C-alpha positions as CSV (number, residue, x, y, z in Angstrom):
1,X,103.7,43.9,61.5
2,X,106.6,45.6,60.0
3,X,110.0,45.5,61.3
4,X,111.3,48.7,63.4
5,X,113.7,50.4,61.5
6,X,116.4,50.1,64.3
7,X,117.3,46.9,66.0
8,X,119.3,47.3,69.4
9,X,120.7,43.9,70.5
10,X,122.1,43.3,73.9
11,X,124.3,40.3,74.6
12,X,124.6,39.9,78.3
13,X,126.3,37.5,80.9
14,X,126.0,38.3,84.5
15,X,125.2,41.6,84.0
16,X,122.8,42.5,87.1
17,X,125.2,45.1,88.4
18,X,124.8,47.8,85.5
19,X,122.3,46.4,83.0
20,X,119.3,48.5,84.5
21,X,121.2,51.8,83.7
22,X,122.1,50.4,80.2
23,X,118.5,49.4,79.5
24,X,117.2,52.8,80.9
25,X,119.8,54.8,78.6
26,X,118.4,53.0,75.6
27,X,114.6,53.1,76.4
28,X,115.0,56.7,76.8
29,X,116.2,57.3,73.4
30,X,114.5,60.1,71.5
31,X,114.5,58.1,68.3
32,X,111.6,55.4,69.1
33,X,111.1,53.2,66.3
34,X,113.3,50.6,67.7
35,X,113.2,47.0,69.2
36,X,115.5,46.1,71.9
37,X,116.5,42.4,72.4
38,X,118.4,40.9,75.3
39,X,120.0,37.7,74.8
40,X,121.3,36.4,78.0
41,X,124.2,33.9,78.1
42,X,123.0,31.7,80.6
43,X,123.7,34.1,83.7
44,X,123.7,32.7,87.1
45,X,122.6,36.1,88.7
46,X,119.8,38.3,88.8
47,X,120.0,39.3,85.0
48,X,117.0,37.2,83.9
49,X,114.6,38.9,86.6
50,X,115.8,42.2,85.8
51,X,115.2,41.7,82.1
52,X,111.8,40.3,82.4
53,X,110.8,43.2,84.4
54,X,111.7,45.4,81.4
55,X,109.8,43.2,79.1
56,X,106.8,43.3,81.4
57,X,106.9,47.1,81.3
58,X,107.6,48.1,77.6
59,X,106.5,46.2,74.7
60,X,109.9,47.4,72.7
61,X,111.9,44.8,74.8
62,X,112.2,41.1,74.4
63,X,114.5,38.6,76.3
64,X,115.8,35.3,75.1
65,X,118.2,32.9,76.9
66,X,120.7,30.7,75.7
67,X,120.6,27.3,76.5
68,X,124.3,27.5,77.2
69,X,127.1,30.1,77.2
70,X,128.0,30.3,73.6
71,X,130.9,32.8,74.5
72,X,130.7,36.5,74.1
73,X,131.5,36.8,70.3
74,X,129.1,34.1,69.7
75,X,126.4,36.0,71.6
76,X,127.0,39.1,70.0
77,X,126.1,37.1,66.6
78,X,123.3,35.5,68.2
79,X,121.7,38.9,68.8
80,X,122.2,40.1,65.3
81,X,120.6,36.8,63.9
82,X,117.6,37.3,66.0
83,X,116.9,41.0,65.0
84,X,115.5,42.3,61.7
85,X,115.7,46.2,61.6
86,X,117.3,48.1,58.5
87,X,119.6,49.5,61.1
88,X,121.4,47.1,63.7
89,X,123.1,48.3,67.0
90,X,124.9,46.3,69.5
91,X,125.0,47.6,73.0
92,X,126.7,46.3,76.0
93,X,125.1,45.8,79.2
94,X,127.7,47.6,81.5
95,X,127.9,51.0,79.2
96,X,125.3,53.6,78.5
97,X,124.1,55.9,76.2
98,X,123.3,59.6,75.7
99,X,119.4,60.0,74.5
100,X,120.1,61.3,71.2
101,X,122.6,58.7,69.6
102,X,120.2,56.5,67.8
103,X,118.4,59.4,66.4
104,X,121.6,61.1,65.2
105,X,123.3,57.8,64.1
106,X,119.9,57.2,61.8
107,X,119.9,60.7,60.6
108,X,123.6,60.4,59.1
109,X,122.6,56.8,57.6
110,X,119.6,58.3,56.2
111,X,121.2,61.2,54.5
112,X,124.3,59.5,53.0
113,X,123.4,55.9,51.3
114,X,127.4,55.5,51.2
115,X,127.6,55.3,54.9
116,X,127.6,51.9,56.6
117,X,128.2,53.1,60.3
118,X,127.4,55.8,62.2
119,X,129.1,56.2,65.8
120,X,129.3,58.7,68.5
121,X,132.6,59.8,70.4
122,X,133.3,58.2,73.5
123,X,134.0,59.1,77.5
124,X,135.6,56.4,79.6
125,X,133.8,56.3,83.0
126,X,134.7,54.0,86.1
127,X,132.3,51.6,88.0
128,X,130.7,54.6,89.8
129,X,130.0,56.4,86.3
130,X,132.8,59.0,87.1
131,X,134.7,60.5,84.2
132,X,138.3,58.6,83.5
133,X,139.0,60.5,80.0
134,X,137.5,61.1,76.8
135,X,138.6,58.7,74.1
136,X,138.5,59.4,69.9
137,X,139.0,56.4,67.9
138,X,139.6,58.8,64.9
139,X,137.3,56.3,62.6
140,X,135.8,59.4,60.5
141,X,136.4,57.4,57.4
142,X,135.0,59.3,54.4
143,X,137.7,58.2,51.9
144,X,136.5,56.9,48.6
145,X,138.9,54.3,48.6
146,X,138.0,51.0,50.4
147,X,141.8,49.8,50.9
148,X,142.4,53.4,52.6
149,X,139.4,52.9,54.9
150,X,140.5,49.7,55.6
151,X,144.4,50.3,56.3
152,X,143.1,53.3,58.7
153,X,140.9,50.8,60.9
154,X,143.6,48.1,61.1
155,X,146.5,50.5,61.8
156,X,144.7,52.9,64.3
157,X,142.3,51.1,66.3
158,X,142.8,50.5,69.9
159,X,140.0,50.4,72.1
160,X,137.2,49.6,70.1
161,X,133.8,51.2,70.3
162,X,132.8,52.2,66.7
163,X,131.2,48.8,66.5
164,X,128.6,49.7,68.8
165,X,127.4,52.5,66.5
166,X,124.5,52.3,64.1
167,X,125.1,50.1,61.2
168,X,123.2,49.0,58.1
169,X,122.0,45.7,58.4
170,X,122.6,44.9,54.8
171,X,126.3,45.7,55.3
172,X,126.7,43.3,58.4
173,X,125.1,40.6,56.6
174,X,128.0,40.3,54.0
175,X,130.7,40.4,56.9
176,X,131.8,37.2,59.1
177,X,130.6,39.4,62.0
178,X,132.4,38.5,65.2
179,X,134.8,35.4,65.8
180,X,136.6,33.3,68.0
181,X,140.1,35.1,67.5
182,X,141.1,38.0,70.0
183,X,140.4,41.6,68.6
184,X,137.4,40.3,66.2
185,X,135.8,43.3,67.0
186,X,138.3,45.4,65.1
187,X,138.8,42.7,62.2
188,X,134.7,43.3,61.8
189,X,135.1,47.0,61.4
190,X,137.9,46.4,58.9
191,X,135.8,44.2,57.0
192,X,132.9,46.5,57.2
193,X,134.8,49.5,56.1
194,X,135.3,47.5,52.6
195,X,131.6,48.0,51.9
196,X,131.4,51.7,52.8
197,X,132.2,55.0,54.8
198,X,132.1,55.6,58.7
199,X,130.8,58.8,60.0
200,X,131.5,59.8,63.5
201,X,128.8,61.9,65.4
202,X,130.9,64.6,66.9
203,X,129.7,64.4,70.5
204,X,130.4,62.6,73.3
205,X,127.2,60.3,73.7
206,X,128.6,56.9,74.7
207,X,130.0,56.1,78.2
208,X,132.1,53.0,78.2
209,X,132.4,51.7,81.7
210,X,135.8,50.3,82.9
211,X,135.4,47.9,85.9
212,X,136.9,44.3,86.9
213,X,134.5,42.1,85.7
214,X,134.5,43.6,82.0
215,X,136.2,41.4,79.4
216,X,138.5,44.2,78.4
217,X,139.7,44.9,81.7
218,X,142.9,42.7,81.5
219,X,143.6,41.5,77.7
220,X,146.8,39.9,78.8
221,X,144.9,37.5,81.0
222,X,144.5,34.3,78.6
223,X,142.3,32.2,80.9
224,X,140.1,35.4,81.4
225,X,140.0,35.9,77.6
226,X,139.3,32.2,76.9
227,X,136.5,32.4,79.6
228,X,135.0,35.2,77.6
229,X,135.8,34.1,73.7
230,X,135.3,30.0,74.3
231,X,133.8,29.3,77.7
232,X,132.8,25.7,76.7
233,X,136.6,25.3,75.4
234,X,135.1,23.8,72.3
235,X,137.5,25.1,69.7
236,X,141.4,26.3,69.3
237,X,142.1,29.3,71.5
238,X,145.5,30.5,69.9
239,X,147.0,31.6,66.7
240,X,144.9,34.8,67.3
241,X,147.2,36.8,64.8
242,X,147.3,33.9,62.2
243,X,143.5,33.8,62.3
244,X,143.1,37.3,62.0
245,X,145.3,37.8,59.1
246,X,143.5,35.0,57.3
247,X,139.7,36.5,57.9
248,X,141.1,39.8,56.8
249,X,142.7,38.5,53.6
250,X,139.6,36.5,53.0
251,X,137.4,39.5,53.6
252,X,139.6,41.5,50.8
253,X,139.2,38.6,48.4
254,X,135.4,38.6,48.8
255,X,134.4,42.1,48.8
256,X,133.5,43.6,45.6
257,X,136.2,46.5,45.4
258,X,137.8,45.9,42.3
259,X,141.2,44.4,41.6
260,X,143.4,47.6,42.3
261,X,141.9,48.2,45.5
262,X,142.1,44.4,46.5
263,X,145.7,44.4,45.6
264,X,146.3,47.5,48.1
265,X,144.7,45.8,50.9
266,X,146.6,42.3,50.3
267,X,150.0,44.5,49.8
268,X,149.0,46.3,53.1
269,X,148.5,43.0,54.9
270,X,151.5,41.5,54.0
271,X,153.6,44.5,55.1
272,X,151.5,44.1,58.1
273,X,152.4,40.6,58.8
274,X,156.0,41.2,58.2
275,X,156.2,43.9,61.0
276,X,154.5,41.3,63.3
277,X,156.4,38.2,62.2
278,X,157.8,38.3,65.8
279,X,154.1,37.6,67.4
280,X,153.2,35.2,64.7
281,X,156.4,32.8,65.2
282,X,155.9,33.0,68.8
283,X,152.2,31.8,68.2
284,X,153.6,29.0,66.1
285,X,156.0,28.2,69.2
286,X,153.0,28.5,71.7
287,X,150.9,25.9,69.5
288,X,153.8,23.4,69.7
289,X,154.4,23.7,73.2
290,X,150.5,23.1,73.8
291,X,150.4,19.7,71.8
């Protein structure tokens, strides 16, 4: 049996409240040649039962339960590893989508081999699905220069939604995917931009839900963030800005972008590090106090 054209991968932990709406929105897509894989990070609520009900009802749905909670970024990567489609779409368990998002993303990628990502505009909603506001990432990156695309991702990204679009799997395989440093979703997008262009679907087809259980609800709460990134307390949880710069630099060195473009990226990262020198120094001091 051949692989579906699109793999939709949903990492989840304790998603019983919203996961049915998320799954329903994906199963209602007008583009139907996809698999939908849910990877459960050892949920303790009714997530497993809900997902198994969907598996029984729709042959496109698969459910995998991890042996232990490997953290949010680790589960995003686990989802990707278990999928096989030409195009990949990560999808969160508390957000939902309009029915044409996959169709329109695939059409853009099919039409332009230089594109590595197509994603829609976003509507922010509350826990009842009521509109908070519209949000645009402004990451329609059609520049030929990889360095220009990279700079725009790093300099302008705030809320990160584009990584939930339709992405070429072949390009994702060349990146480090998600990592244990805060903001690794933006770092992933910056790395991805070195391999191709991003297109924005000019419609509001993604509904991102803000609620108190969301990992992004309070980014300043480091205990909450550690519980999401490293629940088993298995690694270093600190030096996030240092680690992000190190990974971005390594990505620039690794990418096949030419010497001049690589130099532009490295120069930009150097200026950015100088601008954030206060943050870098505070991270060093914090690590010293933690020892």
